[in-house]
LUMVO-697360 format. One line per field, with one value per residue: residue number from 0; y, z, x of N, C-alpha, C, CB in turn; residue in one letter. Coordinates in nm, 4 decimals, always signed. Glycine has a CB too. Layout:
# LUMVO-697360
i	c(NUM	...)
n_v	c(Y	...)
n_w	c(Z	...)
n_u	c(X	...)
ca_v	c(Y	...)
ca_w	c(Z	...)
ca_u	c(X	...)
c_v	c(Y	...)
c_w	c(Z	...)
c_u	c(X	...)
cb_v	c(Y	...)
cb_w	c(Z	...)
cb_u	c(X	...)
aa	c(a	...)
This chain:
# LUMVO-697360
i	c(0	1	2	3	4	5	6	7	8	9	10	11	12	13	14	15	16	17	18	19	20	21	22	23	24	25	26	27	28	29	30	31	32	33	34	35	36	37	38	39	40	41	42	43	44	45	46	47	48	49	50	51	52	53	54	55	56	57	58	59	60	61	62	63	64	65	66	67	68	69	70	71	72	73	74	75	76	77	78	79	80	81	82	83	84	85	86	87	88	89	90	91	92	93	94	95	96	97	98	99	100	101	102)
n_v	c(+1.5906	+1.3181	+1.1857	+0.9974	+0.7278	+0.7137	+0.5468	+0.3557	+0.3225	+0.2122	-0.0122	-0.1488	-0.1227	-0.2753	-0.4984	-0.6295	-0.4760	-0.4751	-0.7178	-0.7786	-0.9142	-0.7227	-0.4421	-0.1558	+0.1439	+0.4186	+0.6911	+0.8401	+1.0361	+1.1488	+1.3129	+1.5833	+1.4965	+1.2930	+1.0037	+0.7474	+0.4731	+0.3138	+0.0733	+0.0157	-0.1937	-0.2976	-0.1451	+0.0248	+0.1960	+0.2802	+0.4088	+0.5364	+0.6673	+0.9408	+1.1263	+1.3972	+1.3422	+1.2979	+1.5356	+1.7982	+1.9221	+1.7675	+1.5181	+1.5904	+1.6885	+1.4313	+1.3135	+1.4627	+1.4145	+1.0839	+1.0772	+1.2326	+1.0149	+0.7836	+0.8705	+0.8373	+0.5723	+0.4516	+0.2398	+0.2680	+0.1776	+0.2630	+0.3124	+0.2939	+0.4876	+0.3385	+0.0794	+0.0094	-0.0228	-0.1724	-0.3639	-0.5488	-0.8020	-0.8020	-0.5563	-0.6443	-0.8944	-0.7786	-0.6528	-0.8092	-1.0231	-0.7940	-0.8133	-1.0923	-1.1033	-0.9328	-1.0203)
n_w	c(+0.5644	+0.8247	+1.0525	+1.2034	+1.2962	+1.3704	+1.6693	+1.5596	+1.2994	+1.3006	+1.4159	+1.1637	+1.0108	+1.1579	+1.1964	+0.9720	+0.6720	+0.6187	+0.6020	+0.3427	+0.0190	-0.1833	-0.2576	-0.0332	+0.0379	+0.2715	+0.4193	+0.1768	-0.1237	-0.3515	-0.6108	-0.5036	-0.2322	+0.0696	+0.1142	+0.3728	+0.3504	+0.0596	-0.2008	-0.4810	-0.6804	-0.6179	-0.6907	-0.5209	-0.2085	+0.1335	+0.3883	+0.7284	+0.9353	+1.1687	+1.3942	+1.3102	+1.0749	+1.0730	+1.1091	+0.9565	+0.7603	+0.7304	+0.6104	+0.3699	+0.2582	+0.2470	+0.0389	-0.1677	-0.1953	-0.2382	-0.4647	-0.6297	-0.5983	-0.6848	-0.9836	-1.0745	-1.1056	-0.8501	-0.5560	-0.2793	+0.0525	+0.3713	+0.7038	+1.0311	+1.3178	+1.5738	+1.4818	+1.3582	+1.5757	+1.7652	+1.6800	+1.4755	+1.3723	+1.1965	+1.0381	+0.8968	+0.7967	+0.5846	+0.4546	+0.3502	+0.2131	+0.0067	-0.1802	-0.2215	-0.4084	-0.5767	-0.7011)
n_u	c(+1.8054	+1.7235	+1.9973	+1.9606	+1.7656	+1.4310	+1.2636	+1.0492	+1.1275	+1.3748	+1.3443	+1.2005	+1.3831	+1.5805	+1.4719	+1.3461	+1.4397	+1.6511	+1.7896	+1.7474	+1.7474	+1.7587	+1.8786	+1.8433	+1.7183	+1.7813	+1.6058	+1.6114	+1.6289	+1.3650	+1.2264	+1.0868	+1.1138	+1.1947	+1.1893	+1.1371	+1.2036	+1.3325	+1.2998	+1.4428	+1.4626	+1.2345	+1.0641	+0.9354	+0.8420	+0.8481	+0.6911	+0.7185	+0.4972	+0.4239	+0.3094	+0.2843	+0.1861	-0.0844	-0.2731	-0.4487	-0.3262	-0.0743	-0.2148	-0.3329	-0.0792	+0.0891	-0.1103	-0.0491	+0.2087	+0.1981	+0.0695	+0.2553	+0.5050	+0.3751	+0.3195	+0.5509	+0.5932	+0.5970	+0.4977	+0.3806	+0.3887	+0.2625	+0.2720	+0.1811	+0.3801	+0.3229	+0.2285	+0.4297	+0.5677	+0.4204	+0.2647	+0.4571	+0.4824	+0.2617	+0.2902	+0.5881	+0.4741	+0.2967	+0.4863	+0.6330	+0.4232	+0.3871	+0.6184	+0.6330	+0.4163	+0.5229	+0.7249)
ca_v	c(+1.3926	+1.3058	+1.0484	+0.9142	+0.6610	+0.6938	+0.3966	+0.2679	+0.2988	+0.1366	-0.1784	-0.1904	-0.1446	-0.3892	-0.6259	-0.6229	-0.4666	-0.4631	-0.8394	-0.8280	-0.9288	-0.6334	-0.2865	-0.0847	+0.2998	+0.4897	+0.8454	+0.8142	+1.1669	+1.0921	+1.3859	+1.6784	+1.4244	+1.2260	+0.8809	+0.6699	+0.3752	+0.3188	-0.0727	+0.0141	-0.3630	-0.3792	+0.0030	+0.0180	+0.2790	+0.2804	+0.4968	+0.5369	+0.7952	+0.9509	+1.2333	+1.5266	+1.2998	+1.2750	+1.6471	+1.8586	+1.9689	+1.6595	+1.3777	+1.6742	+1.6800	+1.2998	+1.2770	+1.4742	+1.3232	+0.9499	+1.1020	+1.2225	+0.9192	+0.6761	+0.8919	+0.7729	+0.4016	+0.3841	+0.1928	+0.3522	+0.1653	+0.3220	+0.2131	+0.4035	+0.4351	+0.2082	-0.0189	-0.0596	-0.0557	-0.2556	-0.4675	-0.5773	-0.8789	-0.7538	-0.5030	-0.7553	-0.9842	-0.6763	-0.5897	-0.9275	-1.0431	-0.7127	-0.8630	-1.2350	-1.1040	-0.8750	-1.0897)
ca_w	c(+0.5738	+0.9398	+1.0371	+1.3230	+1.2996	+1.4636	+1.7198	+1.4491	+1.1353	+1.3223	+1.4492	+1.0596	+0.9590	+1.1907	+1.1959	+0.8232	+0.5918	+0.6534	+0.5670	+0.2715	-0.1077	-0.2328	-0.2013	+0.0405	+0.0507	+0.3732	+0.3729	+0.0162	-0.2086	-0.4829	-0.6520	-0.3866	-0.0961	+0.0919	+0.1459	+0.4484	+0.3043	-0.0725	-0.2497	-0.6445	-0.7971	-0.6446	-0.7240	-0.3812	-0.1257	+0.2549	+0.5062	+0.8320	+0.9932	+1.3161	+1.4731	+1.2015	+0.9713	+1.0950	+1.0994	+0.8461	+0.6635	+0.6986	+0.5361	+0.2461	+0.2086	+0.2331	-0.0263	-0.2752	-0.2094	-0.2940	-0.6291	-0.7304	-0.6012	-0.7984	-1.0750	-1.1222	-1.1043	-0.7659	-0.4867	-0.1720	+0.1407	+0.4567	+0.8274	+1.1439	+1.4261	+1.6569	+1.4403	+1.3886	+1.7940	+1.8640	+1.5789	+1.4770	+1.2620	+1.0859	+0.9417	+0.8416	+0.6898	+0.4688	+0.3138	+0.2413	+0.1008	-0.1251	-0.2152	-0.2696	-0.5055	-0.6816	-0.7491)
ca_u	c(+1.7411	+1.7774	+2.0815	+1.9497	+1.6340	+1.3289	+1.2415	+0.9930	+1.2408	+1.5158	+1.2368	+1.1734	+1.5237	+1.6664	+1.4029	+1.3122	+1.4471	+1.8808	+1.8288	+1.6905	+1.8633	+1.7478	+1.9112	+1.7233	+1.8062	+1.7028	+1.6271	+1.6342	+1.5534	+1.3344	+1.1977	+1.1285	+1.1051	+1.2686	+1.0813	+1.1876	+1.3001	+1.3435	+1.3857	+1.4355	+1.4428	+1.0579	+0.9834	+0.8267	+0.8560	+0.7788	+0.6974	+0.6536	+0.4091	+0.4578	+0.1538	+0.2504	+0.1257	-0.2336	-0.3138	-0.5125	-0.2226	+0.0053	-0.2588	-0.2856	+0.0809	+0.0720	-0.1986	-0.0332	+0.3624	+0.1872	+0.0499	+0.3717	+0.5549	+0.3394	+0.3539	+0.6832	+0.5345	+0.6280	+0.4302	+0.3780	+0.3335	+0.2560	+0.2814	+0.2037	+0.5119	+0.2557	+0.2126	+0.5369	+0.6195	+0.2921	+0.2586	+0.5904	+0.4420	+0.1854	+0.3681	+0.6336	+0.3826	+0.2678	+0.6129	+0.6748	+0.3286	+0.3788	+0.7511	+0.6063	+0.3834	+0.5702	+0.9159)
c_v	c(+1.4311	+1.1585	+0.9599	+0.8772	+0.6943	+0.5594	+0.3356	+0.2339	+0.2229	-0.0011	-0.2032	-0.2003	-0.2717	-0.5234	-0.6547	-0.6354	-0.4318	-0.6244	-0.8536	-0.8646	-0.8419	-0.5210	-0.2337	+0.0426	+0.3250	+0.6021	+0.8712	+0.9670	+1.1101	+1.2662	+1.5402	+1.6253	+1.3363	+1.0814	+0.8005	+0.5334	+0.3526	+0.1426	-0.0216	-0.0720	-0.3751	-0.2433	+0.0459	+0.1694	+0.2552	+0.3457	+0.4721	+0.6653	+0.8072	+1.0805	+1.3280	+1.4571	+1.2822	+1.4224	+1.6761	+1.8415	+1.8545	+1.4897	+1.4744	+1.6391	+1.5427	+1.2332	+1.3278	+1.4009	+1.1970	+0.9740	+1.1001	+1.0940	+0.7869	+0.7516	+0.8561	+0.6153	+0.3243	+0.3281	+0.2576	+0.2850	+0.2223	+0.2400	+0.3287	+0.4266	+0.3188	+0.1328	-0.1278	-0.1344	-0.1967	-0.4156	-0.5236	-0.6802	-0.8519	-0.6379	-0.5712	-0.8316	-0.8946	-0.6768	-0.7515	-1.0187	-0.9223	-0.7997	-0.9747	-1.1923	-1.0045	-0.9178	-1.1690)
c_w	c(+0.7336	+0.9265	+1.1469	+1.2749	+1.4110	+1.5282	+1.6154	+1.3342	+1.1995	+1.3654	+1.3386	+0.9993	+0.9719	+1.2030	+1.1048	+0.7130	+0.5200	+0.6123	+0.4201	+0.1397	-0.1745	-0.1878	-0.1650	+0.0977	+0.1925	+0.3702	+0.1911	-0.0620	-0.3034	-0.4783	-0.5327	-0.2390	-0.0762	+0.1599	+0.2807	+0.4145	+0.1389	-0.1249	-0.4257	-0.7151	-0.7735	-0.6665	-0.5798	-0.2383	+0.0190	+0.3771	+0.6308	+0.9414	+1.1459	+1.3384	+1.3600	+1.0756	+0.9630	+1.1357	+0.9901	+0.7086	+0.6451	+0.6083	+0.3980	+0.1999	+0.1744	+0.0982	-0.1975	-0.3139	-0.2841	-0.4038	-0.7073	-0.7206	-0.7133	-0.8888	-1.1655	-1.1118	-1.0035	-0.6744	-0.3529	-0.0300	+0.2779	+0.5906	+0.9430	+1.2342	+1.5183	+1.5601	+1.4180	+1.5168	+1.7773	+1.7544	+1.4733	+1.3238	+1.1523	+1.0085	+0.8249	+0.7471	+0.5613	+0.4034	+0.2481	+0.1948	-0.0210	-0.2294	-0.2824	-0.4253	-0.6262	-0.7455	-0.8887)
c_u	c(+1.8180	+1.8811	+2.0244	+1.7649	+1.5669	+1.3349	+1.1591	+1.0669	+1.3083	+1.4162	+1.2289	+1.2882	+1.6116	+1.5944	+1.3463	+1.4133	+1.6206	+1.8612	+1.7833	+1.7629	+1.8629	+1.8058	+1.8408	+1.8188	+1.7521	+1.7313	+1.6334	+1.5434	+1.4842	+1.2159	+1.2107	+1.0884	+1.1311	+1.2520	+1.2147	+1.2586	+1.2337	+1.4048	+1.3595	+1.3977	+1.2931	+0.9563	+0.8623	+0.9277	+0.8140	+0.7993	+0.6479	+0.6522	+0.4013	+0.3313	+0.1509	+0.1957	-0.0577	-0.3108	-0.3831	-0.3965	-0.1557	-0.0604	-0.2710	-0.1845	+0.0875	+0.0323	-0.0888	+0.1553	+0.3053	+0.1675	+0.1568	+0.4912	+0.5281	+0.2925	+0.4984	+0.6909	+0.5701	+0.5145	+0.4088	+0.2853	+0.3753	+0.2152	+0.2859	+0.3229	+0.4195	+0.2187	+0.3251	+0.5950	+0.5510	+0.2720	+0.3290	+0.5244	+0.3543	+0.1973	+0.4897	+0.5848	+0.3245	+0.3586	+0.6336	+0.5723	+0.3474	+0.5256	+0.7178	+0.5281	+0.4383	+0.7210	+0.8590)
cb_v	c(+1.1953	+1.3048	+1.0670	+1.0189	+0.5210	+0.7135	+0.3819	+0.3217	+0.4334	+0.2162	-0.1887	-0.1296	-0.0512	-0.3615	-0.6462	-0.5029	-0.4020	-0.4202	-0.9438	-0.7624	-1.0295	-0.6295	-0.1968	-0.1942	+0.4514	+0.4538	+0.8982	+0.6215	+1.2795	+0.8742	+1.3271	+1.8243	+1.4095	+1.2975	+0.7451	+0.6585	+0.2208	+0.4607	-0.2789	+0.0267	-0.5572	-0.4925	-0.0273	-0.2403	+0.3711	+0.1813	+0.5987	+0.4270	+0.7857	+0.9997	+1.3466	+1.6280	+1.1774	+1.1568	+1.7166	+2.0280	+2.0839	+1.6359	+1.2758	+1.8008	+1.7195	+1.2713	+1.3585	+1.6349	+1.2680	+0.8614	+1.2285	+1.3631	+0.9032	+0.5619	+0.9823	+0.8318	+0.3117	+0.4483	+0.0871	+0.4922	+0.0618	+0.4152	+0.0973	+0.3868	+0.5974	+0.2309	+0.0135	+0.0115	+0.0838	-0.1228	-0.4508	-0.6563	-0.9676	-0.7469	-0.4207	-0.8179	-1.0513	-0.5456	-0.4980	-1.0218	-1.0401	-0.5019	-0.8897	-1.3368	-1.1041	-0.7443	-1.2577)
cb_w	c(+0.4184	+1.0513	+1.0579	+1.5041	+1.2931	+1.4010	+1.8692	+1.3996	+1.0481	+1.4684	+1.5202	+1.0037	+1.0154	+1.3176	+1.2754	+0.7998	+0.5931	+0.9099	+0.6621	+0.2693	-0.2023	-0.2479	-0.2627	+0.1800	-0.0808	+0.4959	+0.4472	-0.0393	-0.2834	-0.4899	-0.7085	-0.4093	-0.0449	+0.1365	-0.0549	+0.5178	+0.4181	-0.1060	-0.1857	-0.7024	-0.7297	-0.4597	-0.9053	-0.2872	-0.1753	+0.2843	+0.4814	+0.8802	+0.9438	+1.3546	+1.6632	+1.1529	+0.9561	+1.2238	+1.1148	+0.8922	+0.7058	+0.8494	+0.6033	+0.2598	+0.3267	+0.3220	+0.0320	-0.2960	-0.0336	-0.2494	-0.6649	-0.7126	-0.4887	-0.7690	-1.0528	-1.0362	-1.2199	-0.7128	-0.4884	-0.2343	+0.1320	+0.4157	+0.8262	+1.2323	+1.5554	+1.7550	+1.3541	+1.3599	+1.9827	+1.8695	+1.5341	+1.6516	+1.3042	+1.1197	+1.0189	+0.9132	+0.7767	+0.4924	+0.3964	+0.2975	+0.1674	-0.0783	-0.1027	-0.1410	-0.4765	-0.6441	-0.5897)
cb_u	c(+1.8494	+1.6523	+2.2560	+1.9942	+1.6395	+1.2022	+1.1643	+0.8843	+1.3501	+1.6514	+1.0681	+1.0874	+1.5962	+1.7365	+1.3267	+1.2533	+1.3452	+1.9921	+1.7745	+1.5962	+1.8595	+1.6544	+1.9521	+1.6345	+1.7583	+1.7107	+1.7921	+1.5414	+1.6482	+1.2494	+1.0867	+1.0560	+1.0247	+1.3274	+1.0295	+1.1024	+1.3024	+1.4536	+1.2844	+1.5332	+1.5440	+0.9810	+0.8703	+0.8393	+0.8051	+0.7743	+0.6468	+0.6947	+0.2534	+0.6554	+0.1809	+0.3998	+0.1992	-0.2524	-0.2301	-0.5520	-0.1305	+0.0607	-0.4320	-0.2655	+0.2064	-0.0143	-0.3638	-0.0775	+0.4513	+0.0981	-0.0060	+0.4492	+0.5375	+0.2378	+0.3256	+0.8019	+0.5815	+0.7156	+0.4662	+0.3148	+0.3187	+0.1874	+0.4346	+0.1094	+0.5914	+0.1275	+0.1563	+0.6047	+0.5032	+0.0848	+0.1863	+0.6754	+0.4000	+0.0827	+0.4212	+0.6494	+0.2390	+0.2416	+0.8306	+0.7798	+0.1715	+0.4109	+0.8477	+0.4919	+0.2783	+0.5632	+1.0209)
aa	c(m	r	k	n	m	t	n	a	e	a	r	i	w	f	g	c	l	s	h	l	k	h	r	v	y	r	q	k	p	i	d	n	y	i	v	d	f	y	i	p	k	l	h	l	v	i	e	i	d	g	e	t	h	f	t	d	e	g	i	d	y	d	k	v	r	t	a	v	l	e	g	y	g	l	i	v	l	r	f	k	n	d	e	v	i	n	n	f	d	k	v	y	a	a	i	y	s	f	m	e	t	s	a)
């Protein structure tokens, strides 16, 4: 587990998730994985993907990881680092849209 957030994780945390009425965990272990953010009340995992996620190995690993998490009934939302940094409004809207439909 990392104590220090990446720039994209800090942006999503301070710009969106830290203000929610629901409990949000950072760097939460689930099964054999550590997810970036987890909101148990919504069964929601939010992943912020850096460069390593876009290699062939990273893509295959994320497919398995997502399947395992979904096997627990969790929804996994994934965003690229650059989406969070350069198009934060779109990411923010996607998260809140999910929360509105899940409430």
